[in-house]
PAMAR-262388 format. One line per field, with one value per residue (C-alpha): x, y, z. Coordinates in nm, 3 decimals, padded with zeros to 5 digits. Example, Ala and Ser with C-alpha at 12.3 -4.5 7.8 and 13.67 -1.06 7.14 Angstrom:
<nodes>
east <- (01.230 | 01.367)
north <- (-00.450 | -00.106)
up <- (00.780 | 00.714)
</nodes>
This chain:
<nodes>
east <- (02.174 | 01.809 | 01.748 | 01.918 | 01.717 | 01.402 | 01.468 | 01.555 | 01.241 | 00.990 | 01.100 | 01.043 | 00.738 | 00.512 | 00.223 | -00.084 | -00.371 | -00.707 | -00.947 | -00.980 | -00.827 | -00.659 | -00.514 | -00.179 | -00.003 | -00.168 | 00.107 | 00.140 | 00.530 | 00.704 | 00.491 | 00.413 | 00.051 | -00.153 | -00.449 | -00.798 | -00.824 | -00.668 | -00.450 | -00.764 | -00.885 | -00.604 | -00.329 | 00.000 | 00.209 | 00.578 | 00.703 | 01.053 | 01.305 | 01.642 | 01.691 | 01.979 | 01.955 | 02.155 | 02.039 | 02.181 | 02.093 | 02.178 | 02.130 | 02.314 | 02.567 | 02.508 | 02.569 | 02.388 | 02.400 | 02.124 | 02.092 | 01.777 | 01.522 | 01.151 | 00.926 | 00.552 | 00.397 | 00.010 | -00.213 | -00.578 | -00.794 | -01.133 | -01.302 | -01.217 | -01.233 | -00.975 | -00.632 | -00.376 | -00.067 | 00.273 | 00.526 | 00.825 | 01.136 | 01.496 | 01.762 | 02.134 | 02.260 | 02.603 | 02.624 | 02.921 | 02.975 | 03.237 | 03.238 | 03.542 | 03.728 | 03.720 | 03.562 | 03.301 | 03.098 | 02.829 | 02.672 | 02.380 | 02.087 | 01.734 | 01.367 | 01.212 | 00.882 | 00.722 | 00.369 | 00.086 | -00.261 | -00.560 | -00.724 | -01.107 | -01.296 | -01.600 | -01.738 | -01.661 | -01.842 | -01.721 | -01.855 | -02.220 | -02.057 | -01.917 | -02.277 | -02.370 | -02.430 | -02.277 | -02.512 | -02.498 | -02.661 | -02.430 | -02.036 | -02.039 | -02.268 | -02.013 | -01.699 | -01.782 | -01.751 | -02.011 | -02.069 | -02.050 | -01.679 | -01.599 | -01.738 | -01.409 | -01.373 | -01.305 | -01.108 | -01.015 | -00.680 | -00.585 | -00.320 | -00.033 | 00.331 | 00.566 | 00.924 | 01.197 | 01.484 | 01.549 | 01.608 | 01.532 | 01.734 | 01.445 | 01.173 | 01.143 | 01.172 | 00.837 | 00.722 | 00.635 | 00.702 | 00.348 | 00.131 | -00.169 | -00.204 | -00.519 | -00.566 | -00.869 | -00.779 | -00.986 | -00.922 | -01.062 | -01.030 | -01.056 | -00.954 | -00.569 | -00.575 | -00.611 | -00.605 | -00.529 | -00.547 | -00.423 | -00.523 | -00.305 | -00.295 | -00.012 | 00.110 | -00.169 | -00.167 | 00.186 | 00.375 | 00.469 | 00.172 | 00.241 | -00.010 | 00.023 | -00.165 | -00.057 | -00.175 | -00.073 | -00.171 | -00.059 | -00.102 | -00.086 | 00.116 | 00.081 | 00.057 | 00.404 | 00.480 | 00.308 | 00.424 | 00.316 | 00.362 | 00.298 | 00.284 | 00.309 | 00.250 | 00.395 | 00.298 | 00.476 | 00.666 | 00.991 | 00.983 | 00.767 | 00.825 | 00.678 | 00.801 | 00.747 | 00.790 | 00.850 | 00.910 | 00.770 | 00.776 | 00.778 | 00.573 | 00.788 | 00.503 | 00.130 | 00.291 | 00.623 | 00.705 | 01.033 | 00.995 | 01.245 | 01.160 | 01.313 | 01.209 | 01.296 | 01.174 | 01.187 | 01.357 | 01.702 | 01.641 | 01.720 | 01.737 | 01.676 | 01.707 | 01.639 | 01.643 | 01.498 | 01.462 | 01.214 | 01.039 | 00.706 | 00.581 | 00.265 | 00.185 | -00.160 | -00.345 | -00.687 | -00.777 | -00.785 | -00.727 | -01.085 | -01.136 | -01.388 | -01.572 | -01.629 | -02.001 | -02.107 | -02.279 | -02.588 | -02.604 | -02.755 | -03.038 | -02.924 | -03.129 | -03.390 | -03.322 | -03.608 | -03.689 | -03.746 | -04.108 | -04.154 | -04.051 | -04.303 | -04.358 | -04.437 | -04.629 | -04.850 | -04.963 | -05.102 | -05.327)
north <- (-00.731 | -00.661 | -01.045 | -01.126 | -00.845 | -00.964 | -01.341 | -01.241 | -00.997 | -01.259 | -01.456 | -01.175 | -01.079 | -00.786 | -00.741 | -00.515 | -00.457 | -00.539 | -00.324 | 00.001 | -00.132 | -00.462 | -00.668 | -00.664 | -00.369 | -00.202 | -00.068 | 00.093 | -00.030 | -00.149 | -00.058 | 00.296 | 00.253 | 00.314 | 00.108 | 00.260 | 00.200 | 00.412 | 00.298 | 00.337 | 00.603 | 00.704 | 00.492 | 00.634 | 00.490 | 00.529 | 00.380 | 00.437 | 00.266 | 00.329 | 00.280 | 00.233 | 00.302 | 00.277 | 00.444 | 00.500 | 00.724 | 00.629 | 00.950 | 01.184 | 00.924 | 01.008 | 00.744 | 00.818 | 00.674 | 00.751 | 00.698 | 00.780 | 00.783 | 00.736 | 00.825 | 00.813 | 00.919 | 00.830 | 00.932 | 00.796 | 01.123 | 01.193 | 00.880 | 00.548 | 00.658 | 00.957 | 00.943 | 01.237 | 01.138 | 01.319 | 01.139 | 01.217 | 01.105 | 01.245 | 01.206 | 01.221 | 01.183 | 01.138 | 01.205 | 01.075 | 01.195 | 01.270 | 01.635 | 01.769 | 01.439 | 01.454 | 01.287 | 01.492 | 01.412 | 01.614 | 01.571 | 01.703 | 01.622 | 01.756 | 01.646 | 01.488 | 01.500 | 01.611 | 01.587 | 01.667 | 01.532 | 01.346 | 01.040 | 00.975 | 00.649 | 00.741 | 00.381 | 00.053 | -00.260 | -00.507 | -00.330 | -00.482 | -00.825 | -00.856 | -00.915 | -01.151 | -01.529 | -01.786 | -02.013 | -02.334 | -02.539 | -02.464 | -02.427 | -02.304 | -02.045 | -01.928 | -01.965 | -01.907 | -01.577 | -01.318 | -01.020 | -00.776 | -00.874 | -00.661 | -00.376 | -00.204 | -00.010 | 00.377 | 00.653 | 01.004 | 01.139 | 01.524 | 01.748 | 01.952 | 01.917 | 02.118 | 02.181 | 02.383 | 02.567 | 02.699 | 02.535 | 02.185 | 01.958 | 01.683 | 01.934 | 02.084 | 02.472 | 02.646 | 02.442 | 02.602 | 02.504 | 02.467 | 02.241 | 02.046 | 01.673 | 01.436 | 01.074 | 00.814 | 00.511 | 00.187 | -00.164 | -00.499 | -00.787 | -01.141 | -01.362 | -01.382 | -01.157 | -00.764 | -00.541 | -00.200 | 00.085 | 00.472 | 00.729 | 01.053 | 01.402 | 01.563 | 01.928 | 01.985 | 02.373 | 02.416 | 02.397 | 02.036 | 01.844 | 01.477 | 01.197 | 00.853 | 00.529 | 00.237 | -00.106 | -00.344 | -00.710 | -00.871 | -01.247 | -01.358 | -01.679 | -01.732 | -01.505 | -01.374 | -01.358 | -01.228 | -01.135 | -00.859 | -00.723 | -00.371 | -00.165 | 00.204 | 00.420 | 00.766 | 01.054 | 01.394 | 01.616 | 01.617 | 01.232 | 00.955 | 00.602 | 00.242 | 00.072 | -00.257 | -00.319 | -00.679 | -00.741 | -00.838 | -00.823 | -01.047 | -00.960 | -00.979 | -00.894 | -00.755 | -00.397 | -00.454 | -00.551 | -00.569 | -00.511 | -00.592 | -00.472 | -00.418 | -00.180 | -00.183 | -00.014 | -00.086 | 00.159 | 00.348 | 00.686 | 00.649 | 00.251 | 00.205 | -00.053 | 00.019 | -00.192 | -00.084 | -00.215 | -00.058 | -00.090 | -00.011 | 00.024 | 00.118 | 00.263 | 00.107 | 00.349 | 00.227 | -00.045 | 00.049 | -00.189 | -00.270 | -00.402 | -00.706 | -00.705 | -01.059 | -01.117 | -01.292 | -01.639 | -01.654 | -01.854 | -02.193 | -02.360 | -02.661 | -02.958 | -03.065 | -03.412 | -03.639 | -03.932 | -04.270 | -04.270 | -03.970 | -04.116 | -04.180 | -04.487 | -04.359 | -04.673 | -04.604 | -04.252 | -04.454 | -04.674)
up <- (-01.531 | -01.619 | -01.662 | -01.325 | -01.154 | -01.268 | -01.191 | -00.832 | -00.801 | -00.893 | -00.601 | -00.362 | -00.175 | -00.114 | 00.158 | 00.120 | 00.345 | 00.266 | 00.493 | 00.656 | 00.958 | 00.977 | 01.252 | 01.034 | 00.907 | 00.571 | 00.397 | 00.060 | 00.015 | -00.230 | -00.503 | -00.629 | -00.598 | -00.283 | -00.174 | -00.149 | 00.238 | 00.517 | 00.818 | 01.031 | 01.296 | 01.550 | 01.356 | 01.293 | 01.011 | 00.902 | 00.551 | 00.467 | 00.243 | 00.058 | -00.320 | -00.584 | -00.966 | -01.261 | -01.583 | -01.946 | -02.197 | -02.556 | -02.733 | -02.462 | -02.355 | -01.997 | -01.744 | -01.426 | -01.057 | -00.806 | -00.435 | -00.258 | 00.021 | 00.020 | 00.306 | 00.371 | 00.705 | 00.717 | 00.981 | 01.038 | 01.155 | 01.250 | 01.086 | 00.962 | 00.611 | 00.616 | 00.603 | 00.615 | 00.406 | 00.387 | 00.121 | -00.080 | -00.225 | -00.182 | -00.441 | -00.496 | -00.845 | -01.003 | -01.376 | -01.625 | -01.980 | -02.234 | -02.333 | -02.561 | -02.505 | -02.139 | -01.872 | -01.704 | -01.351 | -01.210 | -00.886 | -00.748 | -00.498 | -00.403 | -00.323 | -00.637 | -00.458 | -00.141 | -00.110 | 00.149 | 00.087 | 00.201 | 00.105 | 00.174 | 00.124 | -00.093 | -00.160 | 00.045 | -00.115 | 00.140 | 00.436 | 00.421 | 00.316 | 00.645 | 00.776 | 00.542 | 00.629 | 00.415 | 00.240 | 00.432 | 00.147 | -00.135 | -00.145 | -00.491 | -00.394 | -00.121 | -00.350 | -00.740 | -00.922 | -00.867 | -01.056 | -00.776 | -00.701 | -01.003 | -00.786 | -00.629 | -00.339 | -00.440 | -00.275 | -00.388 | -00.300 | -00.316 | -00.199 | -00.277 | -00.379 | -00.165 | -00.280 | -00.119 | -00.298 | -00.634 | -00.962 | -00.868 | -01.090 | -01.110 | -01.240 | -01.553 | -01.609 | -01.522 | -01.234 | -00.918 | -00.566 | -00.493 | -00.742 | -00.715 | -00.716 | -00.725 | -00.797 | -00.824 | -00.651 | -00.686 | -00.494 | -00.555 | -00.307 | -00.441 | -00.167 | -00.162 | -00.465 | -00.458 | -00.749 | -00.722 | -00.982 | -00.936 | -01.186 | -01.114 | -01.241 | -01.093 | -01.154 | -01.352 | -01.323 | -01.430 | -01.772 | -01.695 | -01.622 | -01.523 | -01.571 | -01.455 | -01.432 | -01.194 | -01.183 | -00.918 | -00.854 | -00.519 | -00.413 | -00.019 | -00.002 | 00.370 | 00.689 | 00.654 | 00.253 | -00.045 | -00.376 | -00.640 | -01.001 | -01.092 | -01.437 | -01.442 | -01.746 | -01.711 | -01.970 | -01.940 | -02.157 | -01.934 | -01.890 | -02.038 | -01.960 | -01.911 | -01.599 | -01.398 | -01.054 | -00.886 | -00.549 | -00.202 | 00.188 | 00.513 | 00.800 | 01.132 | 01.327 | 01.312 | 01.319 | 01.129 | 00.757 | 00.575 | 00.166 | -00.128 | -00.471 | -00.822 | -01.142 | -01.502 | -01.808 | -02.199 | -02.369 | -02.379 | -02.337 | -02.068 | -01.975 | -01.614 | -01.346 | -00.980 | -00.635 | -00.317 | 00.064 | 00.310 | 00.636 | 00.764 | 01.126 | 01.274 | 01.614 | 01.675 | 01.898 | 01.782 | 02.050 | 02.436 | 02.700 | 02.858 | 03.203 | 03.202 | 03.523 | 03.625 | 03.685 | 04.029 | 03.972 | 04.121 | 04.422 | 04.343 | 04.583 | 04.771 | 04.665 | 04.928 | 05.068 | 04.976 | 05.213 | 05.039 | 05.168 | 04.973 | 04.640 | 04.383 | 04.189 | 03.824 | 03.750 | 04.050 | 03.926 | 03.635 | 03.823)
</nodes>
């Protein structure tokens, strides 16, 4: 099943934005990482999707099926560099196992995560480059690798995990309803390639801190399609893993994107595979209609008629 999933996922596409505000939607889906740039001032964006997962634990002999919903609401506030972000995941799980010679089925559901945070662009190396003129004497100078290309855009992300209800089955004991989260986000734009890194510290004041690193490479194929591959390392006492995501998206319009992705891991405690389908939609309030006043053309003076007798022979002037 995993081999089939990987084959299908490789043929799919993903779209990630390259700038603070872009003419086309700048979505964090379908990968787990987020880019360094915000959606742009006055822009409101909705990113939602459903997922299906199967996992099997060889030690506990538990088979689990999960259905879930991912959601993310992004708002560009105050300035271009700042974004308010609300994101989370709601899961419904059904476990099956054998106990005392009987088949047992156990079902439960809750929010796996629910986070309210802000993201601020600390450094943008591409801002000044937009005003640079190309070297008209050298194609190589304009297209060859430069050391400054290794300098990424950098953002900081900080907020709080907010969970309602008691005895959340997706969290380890000792984790409170309100815990901090923080991340360092970097992004390199290399033409049609984009490389994003997220370094995440989550619930670090609780008895069950969660640390993660996500590395995403995206390649744009054309105006509608692009593909991505992503690796995520998770370090946590309750759950640690190495995950790979592959997938993609199709751009229906400058404000609407459809995505599809798959996930797998490399261990059997538990072994996992997951697929997801999502949609991103942008309400673009950034640009306002402008009334362009037509300038009145100055009246042209009528040419004065010249009589033949008034014409001057240029050769006569030389005499």
